[in-house]
Each structure stands twice: as structure tokens, then as C-alpha cells.
N, C-alpha and C positions, 0 to 999 in steps of 0.2 A: 265122700269128702272126709278123709281121715287126717286129723291134725294132731301134732304132738301136744301132750298135756303135762301137767306138773309131775305126773308119774314118770316121765321120761327124762327128767333133769335132776341134778344134784343141787340142792339149795342150802346145804349146811354152811353156815357162816357167811351167807350171801345176803345182800339187800335185794329184796324182791318188790318190784312195783306192781301192785295189783289194781287193775281198773275194775271197780265194783259198781253196781247200780244201787246206790243208796238214795235214790230220788223218791223218798217216802212222803206221804201226806202229813202236813203239820197243821195244828190248830193252836195259834198263839204260842208257837214254840214247842208245843207238845206233839210227839209222834202219835198219830192215831192208828197207824197200821205198820207194823215192823216186819212184815213178811219178807220184804226184799233184803233186809239185813239178815234175818234168820237164814235165808236161802244161801247166803255167802259163807256161812259158818263152816261147812265141811271143807271148803277150799282153804280158808284161813287156818283152821285147826290143823289140817294136813301139813301146811307149810311151817307152822310154828313147831309142831311136833318133830320136824326134821331140821330144826336149828336155823330157820330163816329169821331175818328181821324184816318186818312188813311196812311198806309205804303204801297207803291206800289212797285212792283218788276216786272221786265221784262228782257228778253235778247234782244240783238240787234246784228244782224249779226252772224258770226261764228268766234269769236276771239280765238286766241291761247294765252291766257293771256291778261293782260291789253293792250288796243289799243286806243290811243287818238282819232282816227277817229271814234270809236264806243262807245264813252261816251254818257250818256243819257241827257246831257245838253239841246240839241235842243228839245228833247221830253218834258222835264220839262217845257221849255218856252212855247211850243205850248199848252200843257195841261193847263197851267195857264191861257192862253188866252181863251181857250174853257170853263173852269170852272168859269172864272171871279174871281179868287182868287189866291194868291201866291202858287206856288208849289216849295218847296225847294228840290234841287237835292243834295243828300248826297255823300260824297267822296268815299264811299265803301258800301258793303252790311252788313257787320258785324264789330265788333270791338268796343272798348271803346268809340270812338268819335261818332259813329253811335248810340250806345246805349244811350249815354248821351242826344243827340238831341231827340231821339224817346221818352224817358221816361219823357221828359219835355213837350211833346205835349199836347195840349188842344183840346177839341171837335171842329171840323171844320178845324183843321190843316191837311195839306197834304204834305207828303215827298215822293220823288222818290229815291229809292236806285240806286246805280251804277249798271251797266250791270252785272247781276248775272253770266254770263258765263266768266267773267274775272277770276273767281275761277274755276279751274278744278273740284273741289269737287261738283259743281252744276250738271254737266252732269254725274258724277259718282254716284250721289244720295248718297253722303257721309252722314251717320247719324249724325256725329258731326256738319257738316255744316248745315244740316237741323234743328238740335236742336238750333243752334245759331240764325238762322233766326226766328225760332218759339219764342225764348226768347224775341223778340221785341214786340210781340203782345199778345192779349187775344183770338182772333178769326182768323181763316183762311178762306178766300174766294177765290175760283178758278173761274176766269172769262175768262181764256185764253184757249178757246176750241182749238185754233190753235196749242197749244203745249200739249194738253191732251193725245196725244199718246206717249209722252215721260215720262219715269219714272225718272225724275230728282228731285233734292232736293226741288226746289221751286214749282214743280207741283205735287209731290206725297209724298216725304219723310217727308215734314213738317207736313203733316196731322196726323202723328203718335204722335205729341206733342200738337196739338191744336184741338178744335172743328172745323170741316171742312164742309163748305156748298158751294153751287153753287151761282154764280152771275147771274144776269138777262140775260146776253148774253149767258152764258153757258146753262142756263135753256131753252132758246129759241132754241139753237142748238139741244139739246137733244130731245126737244119736236117735232120739225119739222122733223129732220132726223129719229127719232124713228117712227113717223107716216108713213114716206115713207117705212120703213122696215116692219112695223107690220100691218098697215091698210090704205094703199094708196087709195085715191078715184080713182076707175077704169074708163077707162083703164089707166094703167101706161105705159108711154113711156120713155125710157131711151136713152139719147144721149151721146155717148162716143167719145172722140177725144184725142188729145195729141199724143205724139210720140210712146210710147211703149205699146204693148199688155201686157207685163209682169207686168206693173204697175197696170193694171186693172183686172187681172185674178179673184181675189177674189170678186171684185165688180160685175163682169159679172155673176159669178156663183151664188152669193147670190141673186142678183136682178132678175135672171131668174126664181126664185120661184114665182114671182108675176107680172113680166112685160109681157105685151101683145106684145109690139114691142120694138126692140132695134135698134137704128140707129148708125152706126159706120162710123166715118170720121176721119180727121186728119191723122197724120203719121202712126197710127196704122192700118188704113184701108188697107194699101198695103200688109201687112202680110196676112190679111184675103182674099184679092183679089187673091193673089198668091196661097194661100191654096185652093181656089175655082177653080183653074185652069187658072187664068188670067195671062197676061203678063204685068209686071209693070215697064218695062224699068229700069232706074237707081234709082227708088224711094226707100225710106227707107223700109227695110224689115228685120225682125228678123228671120233669117233662122232657129234658134233653136226653134222657137215658131210655126212653120207651122203645126206640128201635133197637138199642143194644140189648134190652131185656128180651125182646122177641128173638133176636139172633142167638142169645145164650140158650134159650129154651129149645130153639131149633137144633143148635149144636148138641145139646143133651140128647135129643131124640135120635140124631144121627149116630151118636155113640152108644145108644142103647141104655142110657142112664135115665132114671126116673126123677123128675123134678116135682116135688109136692109143695103146693102153695096152701095157705090156710083156707079152710072151708067155712069157718065162722070166726067172728071177731067181736071183742068187747069194744063198744064205741061210746063216746061221750060227746057232749057239746063244748065242754071246757075241760082242759087237762089239769084238773085239781082234784084233791083227794075226796072231797064230798060231792063230786058231780054225780048226777043220776047216770046209771050205766044200763045199756041194753046189749044183749047178744044178738048179732045180726049176721045174715048171710055175707060172707067175705066179698062176694061179687055184687052185692046190692046194698052197700052202706048208704043210708039216707043222706040227702043233701044237708050240709051243716053239721054232720056228725064226723067224729075223728076216731080212727082206730087206735087203740092204746095197748092191746094185748091180743094174743090168740085165744080162741074160745075152747070150750070143752070137747067138741067134736074134733077140732084140730089137734088138741093134745092127744086124743086117742089115736087119731090117724098117724101122727108123728111117732107115737110111742111104739107102734108095731115094728117098723124097720129098725128102730134103735134096739129093741129087745132081741132082734135076730142078727145084729151086727157083729162082725169080727173086730172092726176098728171104727171108732166114732171120733170125728174131729168137730169141735164146736167152737165157733167164734161169733159172738154177738148175741145179746139178750133178745127174748121174744117180744118184749114190750117195754113199757115205761116202768120197770121193776122198782125204781127208786121210790115210787108212790105205792104204798102197800096194797090198795085195792086193785092195782094193775100189775101185780107181781105174780099172779097165779100161774100164768103160762110158763114164765121163766122158771119158777119153782118146780113145776111139774116136769119140765124137760130136764132140769138138773137131777131130779129124783130118778127119772127114766134112765139117764146116762149112768148115774151112780149104781143103779140096780142091775144094769146090763152086765153080761159077761165079757163085753168087748174091751179091748185096749182103748182107753179113752184119753183124748188129748184136748184140753181146754186152753184156748188162747184169747188174748185181749183183756185189758184191765177190767172192763165192766163185767165180762163173763166170769172172770176169776173172782171178782168181788161178790157176784151173785152166788156162785157155788159156795164160797166161804160163808156168806150171810145165811144161806139156807141150811148149812151144816153138812154139806155133802163133799167137802174138799178131800177128806181122808179116803173117800171111795173112788176118787178119780186117779187114773194111772199117772197122768202128768199134767200139771198146770203150768203153762209156759209163763216165764217172767217177762217175755217180750210181747208188746202189743204190736206196734208197727214193724218190729223186727220179725216177729213170727209170721205176720202177713206177707212181708216181702220174701221171706224164706220159702213159704208155701207157694208163692208165685213162681218160684224157681230162680229168683234173682240171687246174684252173688252179693253177700254182705261184706262191706269193706273191713269191718272189725274181725271177720273170720278169715278173709282172703290173706291178710298179712301174717297170720300165724304159720308156724313152720309145719310143713307136711311130714307125715310119717314116712 
């Protein structure tokens, strides 16, 4: 899937509409994690260095109409600091006032539109709203891989009215994730965690085509353990997915892939930081006890295939890592992935946050900026925000 990028177009003297993903966490109006803003800098700098004027658009949160707490002002301020130039935040996305400012822009100017989801027409992919956004610019660039699985006006609809290409971050995501799917350096080891099997069904099925080993931890492992005949106490279990879990394990065996489930588990009676913890057999968790992390024998068992991998794909933490006593398994897997010689790809917001929190981000080959988007891409689905971009 080769798409044209900003390297393929002349932007000098042109107004470029860039869809970015600045959906960053805020605490009382203060940005607590600016990684998504930082990730867009190479694209923005490239365009500015070549004489473009930039109109930036993003959503923030999930507003139901205008919401003062989700205005883009703190994002504009932080972006201005990072770029070293003024970034003017406009009062809306469309309308005469916005158009007047935009059409007076000169090369090197940067404006940030107000939260596009303040308009319900954004998520409805309303053609008139998409046309109004497009009227602001000469070229459209999508650099928001994290929203590329959404067919919204600013991620897909606008491309019907402007030449549409990928930004550098989008290009990198498609290149790295595409290689995982089509030509991974063997052996491919897939690590899956998180709460629900249902969220990962498509990924499991698609990656079983080329994976040699699949390691399953996190909340979803208890459904697999139960499906394999284990006793899981009061641990999370998707009762309606037990048959599916058995089918997936059978499919793995048919394909010659090894599925490793935890052999020991950290268990508690209450999921609180000061709860008494015991390490138990993963298939014999006592009644009333809840699995919250993988145990030391599992860490060692999972570490062996990771150490010998050519490619590692990891999506989903191994336990309730947000609570420090239950973070050991996720931390150990992060260390194993970072220390391996494999090409490593981490996807999902929680997993990326864990890798960053434990200090291993710099040793990971690629940390995807897309949670749902990276999952859908690895399922083999066509992402609307990618499909609309011009082919090479």
C-alpha cells in the first residue's frame, strides 16, 4: 500500500491543511503528555521549511458540541513552544472569520482550528462540512494515523475536494506496520494483553498467518485459561468468548504456531494497591481471587521467545500496571522487548504509556500512535483515512 507523501508535492506558497492527532490528555487545562504533538513535528517542520502556510486540525476528547474544557488553546500554546514560532488558535473550524484569517496567511504562518468535533458534522462525515474545511486550503495532508480508522470529514471526506497525501508520521506507520503484516523478519513473536479477547480477534487471526509464537497475558488470558480447562477464580472472563478462544488455539496448532498462556499469576482478593498478593498456578486460581499480573515463571517463559525473535509485535499490558504492585509483569516484558535484537513494534495507548513509564521507549523500534487504528490495520482492514490518499 504505497501512498503519495508530502515529499511528492510542491507546497511553496500554498496553504496546506494538515489533519494531526493532538488528542492529548489534559488535567485542568494542562497537557500531561505531549508525545502526540511531538510526533507531528517532523511533518510540520518539513512543510514550513518549504514555504507552506499550515492550517492544522484535530479533535480533542469526545465533546457533544462546544465544550470550554476541550478547546484547543493549550495545544496551540505548547505547539508554538515546540516549533519556536507563533501558532494562532482560531475560534472555529469554518465560517467567515476563519476564512478571513486563513486567506491572509503568508508562508511560515501556522494556525490551529478549534476542536473539529465541536461540529457534529465532523463525525457524520458531512460533505458540506468537508467542503468548507477544504475551501481553506490548496492541499490536504493526513498525518493523524490514530484517527485513520474513522471516516470523518477531516480524516476522509475532505480528500474528495483537495489533493490528498500522507505526512511523515503516517508514512512511517504504514511502512512499519505494513512490513509486520507482509514481510516480518522471522521469527515473528506476537504479545497480546489488555482486557478483552473480543478486541483482538481479528488481530490474532490475521497475525497467525505468519507468527511463530503468540504470548497471551493481561485480562484476556483468563478467558483462554478457562477455555483450556483451567480454574480462574474470580478473574475477568468473557463467557461468550470461550468457544472462540478454543477455536483460536486450535487454529494456531493447525498453522504450526505456538500459543503460550501464563503458567503462574499474581492474584488478589481486591484490586487495590495494599491488597495481600499470592503467586498461584495460572490454571488453579483459588475461588474469590482475581488475577492481576503474570508471575515470575511466566515472565521467564515469555522472555525466551522474545529474546530469539526477529520481529516482536506487542499490544496490551500484562496486568493492572497502573497499580505499582501489579506492574512487574508488564515492566519485565517491556525490558525483554527493549533488550531483544528484534524489530519491535508497540501499539495501543496503554502499552505505549507503559513502555514510556518504565523508561524503555527509546529502545523500541516503533511505538505506534494509533490504538484502534493500529489494531484495525493489523487485522488487515482498509482504513478510510488511508484509502483516500493518492496512490503512488
